[in-house]
C-alpha positions in Angstrom: -18.9 5.2 -8.1 -22.3 3.5 -8.0 -24.2 6.8 -7.6 -23.9 7.6 -11.3 -23.2 11.3 -11.0 -23.8 13.5 -14.0 -21.2 15.7 -15.6 -22.9 18.7 -14.0 -22.7 17.0 -10.6 -19.0 16.2 -11.0 -18.4 19.8 -12.1 -20.2 21.1 -9.0 -18.2 18.7 -6.8 -15.0 19.9 -8.4 -16.0 23.6 -7.9 -16.8 23.0 -4.3 -13.4 21.3 -3.7 -11.6 24.3 -5.2 -13.8 27.2 -4.0 -12.3 29.6 -1.4 -14.1 29.4 1.9 -17.0 31.8 2.2 -17.3 32.3 -1.6 -20.9 32.5 -2.9 -21.8 29.2 -4.7 -22.1 29.2 -8.5 -25.4 28.3 -10.2 -23.9 24.8 -10.9 -23.2 24.2 -7.2 -26.7 25.5 -6.2 -28.4 23.2 -8.7 -26.6 20.1 -7.4 -26.1 20.7 -3.7 -29.2 18.8 -2.5 -28.2 15.6 -4.3 -24.5 15.8 -3.5 -25.4 16.5 0.2 -27.8 13.6 0.2 -25.2 11.3 -1.2 -22.8 12.6 1.5 -20.3 14.0 -1.0 -20.5 17.5 0.5 -21.4 18.7 4.0 -22.3 22.0 5.5 -19.9 23.3 8.1 -20.9 25.1 11.3 -20.5 28.4 9.5 -23.0 27.3 6.8 -20.3 26.9 4.1 -20.2 23.9 1.9 -17.2 21.6 2.2 -16.3 18.4 0.3 -16.4 15.3 2.4 -13.9 12.5 2.4 -16.3 10.5 0.2 -16.4 13.4 -2.2 -12.6 13.6 -2.3 -12.5 9.9 -3.0 -15.0 10.0 -5.9 -13.1 12.9 -7.5 -9.8 11.0 -7.2 -11.3 7.9 -8.8 -12.7 10.0 -11.6 -9.2 11.6 -12.1 -7.7 8.1 -12.2 -10.2 6.9 -14.8 -9.7 10.1 -16.9 -6.0 9.7 -16.6 -6.1 6.0 -17.7 -8.2 7.1 -20.7 -5.8 9.9 -21.5 -2.8 7.5 -21.5 -4.6 4.9 -23.6 -5.0 7.5 -26.4 -1.8 9.4 -25.9 1.2 7.9 -24.0 2.7 11.3 -23.5 -0.4 12.7 -21.8 0.4 14.5 -18.5 -0.9 13.0 -15.3 -1.2 14.5 -11.9 1.6 13.0 -9.7 -0.9 11.3 -7.3 -2.8 9.8 -10.1 0.4 8.5 -11.9 1.7 7.0 -8.6 -1.6 5.3 -7.9 -2.1 3.9 -11.4 1.6 2.7 -11.4 1.3 1.0 -8.0 -1.9 -0.8 -9.1 -0.2 -2.0 -12.3 -2.5 -0.1 -14.7 0.3 2.0 -16.3 4.1 1.5 -16.7 6.7 4.2 -17.4 8.0 4.3 -21.0 11.6 4.9 -19.9 13.7 7.6 -21.4 11.0 8.5 -24.0 8.8 9.8 -21.2 5.2 9.2 -20.6 3.4 6.0 -19.8 2.2 2.9 -21.5 -1.2 1.4 -20.4 -0.8 -2.2 -19.3 -3.0 -5.2 -20.1 -4.5 -4.8 -16.6 -5.2 -1.1 -17.4 -6.9 -2.0 -20.7 -9.0 -4.6 -18.9 -10.1 -2.1 -16.2 -11.1 0.5 -18.8 -13.1 -2.2 -20.7 -14.8 -3.1 -17.5 -15.6 0.5 -16.6 -17.0 1.1 -20.1 -19.1 -2.0 -20.1 -20.7 -0.9 -16.8 -21.3 2.6 -18.0 -22.7 1.7 -21.4 
């Protein structure tokens, strides 16, 4: 995520990924389309409709993983999307808490969050 997207740009990207085909774009999408298109996060289809690219899907997933890791670090019982929990578990960033439910953040997960925060700060 070296492109340093703003919160507004992430919101636009999320809206584009969830928008029904042919729906009129929101003001948020309209404000951010040029930059997101230039960074190749969205593309225009042959019908002129905006669609999220594979690169856009990837950056949203990475943001979901970072947000999920932050959620688990502050609340072990936080709910994670299944794909995010699977990915973070396979990478060794979180570990299941057993019968109590939820997840614990591992040392690797804490180090990753510290690294992310140091680059963003």
